[in-house]
N, C-alpha and C positions, 0 to 999 in steps of 0.2 A: 548682215548677209542673209539672203532669203534662200530657202531650199524649195525645189520643185520636185514633184514626183515624176519619175520617168514615164514616158509614153509607152504603153504596152505594145507588143507586136501587132502588126496589122491583122493577124489571124484571130486575135482576141476581139470579140464584138464590143461595140459601145454599150455601156450599161443600159441605155434606153432600149436597145434591142432585146434585152432580157426581160423587160417588163411589158412588152406589147405583143399582140397576136403575131404569129409567124407571117401572115399574109401582109403585114405592114412593114416588114423588114426589107431593106434594100441597101445597095452599096452607097457609101458616103461619096459625094461628088468630088471630094478632094483626094482621099486615100483609098477608097474602095472597101473600107472596113464595114462590116454589117452594122447598120444603125436603124432606128425607127424613122423611116423616111416617108412612108405613105400615110395619108389620112390625117385626121385632126390631131394636132400636137406634134406632128412629125417635122423633121428638118432635113434638108438635103446634105447637111454636114454633120459629122460626128462631133462629140464635145471637144475633141482635141483640135480638129480643123476649125471649129467655130470660135475657139478661144482667141486667136489672133484677130479674127474679124470683129469680135466684141470689144477687144482692146482698142481697135481703130475707130469703130463706129459707135461704141457704147452699148449698154445692156438692152436698149430698146430696139436693136436691129432685128428685123424679122424677114423671113423669106416670103416673097409675094409670088404666087403662082402665075405663070404666063398662059395657063390653059383657061379657056373660057367656058 
C-alpha cells in the first residue's frame, strides 16, 4: 500500500514560487495556485497539477511557449 501526501490548500503557494523572484510568480494554469510561472525554468502548472501530466507523458514533458 502506498501513501501519498495530501495536496495543500490552493492558498498555499507551490514551493517553486518561494524560491524565485516575485516578478516571476503567476497563477497555475490548472488550479490558480501561485507558482514560478514566468521566465527561465518556469512552468504554467504547479507541481501538483504537473504530476498527472508527467505520469501520462513521462518526465521529459516540457511546456513550449506559443509566443514568438
